C-alpha positions, 0 to 999 in steps of 0.5 A: 845125102851122104850114104856109105856104099853097100859092100857087094859081098854076100850077106853071110860075109857081112854078118861074119865081118860084124860078128868079128868086129863085135866080138873083138870090141866087146872083149877089148872093152871088158878086158880094159875094164878088168885091167883098169879096175873099173867098178861102181861109184857111190851114186850108182848105189842110189839106183840100187837102193831104189831098184831093190825096193822096187823088187822087194815090193816097197816101191820106187822109193829111197826110204819107205814112205818117202816119195822122191824121185832121187834118180835120173833114169827110170829105165835103168832103175827098172832094169835093175829091179827086174834083174833083181827078181832073178839075183840079189847081186845088184852090184853085179847087175849094174856092172854087167848091164853097163858093159852090155849096153856099151858093147851093144852101142859099139856093135851099132857103130860098128855096123855103120862103120862096116858099111862104108868099107868093102871086103875085109879092109883093115881101116874099119876094124882099126877104127872100131878098136880105137873106139872100144878102147876109149877110156871114157867109154870103158870107165862109165860103161862099168860105173853102174850109172845110166851113162852107158844106157844113155850112150846106147839110146843116143847112138840108136837115135842118131842112126835112126835119124840118118836112116829116116833121112834116106827115106824122107820121113820120121819112122816109128822106130825113131819115135820108139827110140826117142821114148826110150832115150827119154826114159834113160835120162831126162836129157832125152827130150834134147834128142826130140828137139834134134829130131824135130830140127832135122825134120823141119830143116829137111821139110819133113812132117813132124806129125809122128813126133806127136806120139812122143809128145803124148808119151812125155805128157803121160810120163809127167802126169805119172811122175807128178801123181806119184812124187808130186813134181814134174821134174826129178828131184836131181834137177833141183839139186844140180841147177842152183847156180846163176847162169853166169856161174854155170858158164864159168863152171862149164868152162872149167869142166870143158877146158881139161877135155879140150886140152887132152884132145886138142890134137885129135880135134884139129885133125878131125877138123882137117879131114872133115874140111877136105871131105866137105869140099870133095863130096856135096852129099857129105855135107848134109850128113855132117850137118846132121851130126854136128847139129847134135853135138852143138845142141849137146854142148850148148846144154852142157854149158847152160847147166854148168857141166857135171860134178864128175870130172871124167868127162861123163857129159862128153859120152853122148857126143862120141857117136856123132863125132865117130860116125863123122870121122868114119864118113870123112875118112871114107870120102878121102879114101874114095877121092884121094890116092892111096899115098894120101888116104892111107897116112890120113887114116893112120894119123887119125887113129894114131891121134885117137890113141894118143888122146886116149892115153892123155885122157886116162893119165889125166882123169883115171886117178879121179875116177878111181878115187870115186870108186875108193870112196864108194868101197869105203862107204860100203864098209861103213854101211856094213858096220851100220847094218851090224851095230845099229837097230833096224829102225835107226835113222842115219844122216850123211852127205854120202848116202849111196853105198851107206844106205845100200849096205846098211838098209837103214833109213838115210837122210841125204844131207845134200838133198839128192834123195830128199825133197825137203832138202833138194827142193826147199833147202837153202843154197851155199853158193860156194859149194861144188856142183850138186853139193850146194843144198842144205837144210840144217833145221830139217835134219835136226827135226828128223832127229838122226841117230848117227850123222856120218862124216864123208871121211868115214872108212877112208882114213886111219886117223880122225880127219875132222875131230876139229870141225873147222876142218870140214871141207865146205865146198863139198860138204857144207851141209855137214859143216853147218850141222856140226857148227850149229849149237843144237849139235853140241847140245844133242850129239857127241863126236865119236869114232869107231874102228873098222877091221881094215884099220880105218875109222868111222867119224860121226855125231852120235845122238847123246843119251839122256845122261850125256851131260854127266861128268863121266860121259863127258870125260869118256867123249873127251878121251874118244 
């Protein structure tokens, strides 16, 4: 089994090297997040609503009395709730927890990297810096989602597996980290299959994983007893297409990532090939890491990718690919002369930087657009808080920031936080990923006071005064509601101006005398 040689320096020197790398990496990550104006996206506010309700004693629910698991990470949600007992700034908690998890992940990877190089060699510090400067890591670290937490758990699991390989067993540490990874995201179960597969391949006992299985069984029992389902509601919303459709969606999702990093992929293949040929012990090490990459990519393909285009679902493969690259460069430096090893390491770092630049240029505008939408819907939420009664019911396809700032009962028309829509709603087959569910009859039965359009808070002129212009792919639930005859009978189209000049577009429940000529004229003028 490949193992980086331990440096011969004294322990204080090792600790100093790690401290220098950790401080520099953390400063770089935070500095880039500030320069690139990283902030929360709308889905993060769904976590904040759940966390605030937990901290305030309402329970892990989105709307009081509605038991639906509309979040993907119990661990992230309860971390935010615990922080909420100390401060009401849930937005700040989500941001700093994310940056903290990202920084801790880089520390773990830095520790593994520094083991491969003695003294104060420049190579490991440069590799760590290029990792910390990854736009994917920086953006998702500050987005407020559970991505950074799962990134940390994946890294900890992989490192624990590599440590277990040297000790020929599945350790208690690995089992504990697996449990935390599954609490971080449901995909943590894939890590259990990864650990079990490696153990069987190496003919190790998988009996310690029985504790993990028992933990999962207890978790499922708790989930079912509280929410009435064995999987999160998000599963029903996101996995709606046929397998063939998901394959096509996955190809569309993966293609930009491959194109943006094609040169880097090529050089990684080259250095890995040389290391594979030169050192036999490297082969098992590389096989374990590549097995995780293959398992995760297969999963991403099977579910059809992700709604977010900024490569969120590629974050979990970064630890394995980074450790593989570090190990390959170490083998090359050990076996090749410095006239070959030096340029290979420099070329690898150069291509990593180039891929970072290409990734940023291609995907950053879309990420900032997601942040801008969250800010716009936050303005709408504040308006709703100031201009609607506390018992008002809001319906919208964008429930995150609106629900968080308004503190009003909010119907998610796409079903992420609503059982009736998410689990039992109909599917619009042409909809975007996670935007296919709708249940118009149910929404009318709930009789919302206001139905808020997704365009609200973003534009200064009405975008959907003509309901035929509503974008079906991302908002078919709203399109179907507005085109239903009951909408014309019971609701009126209105706009309201916000202080910054943008407007809120909405359908407002008509009063009893809404059909009077005076009100019809007022509605027409509006």
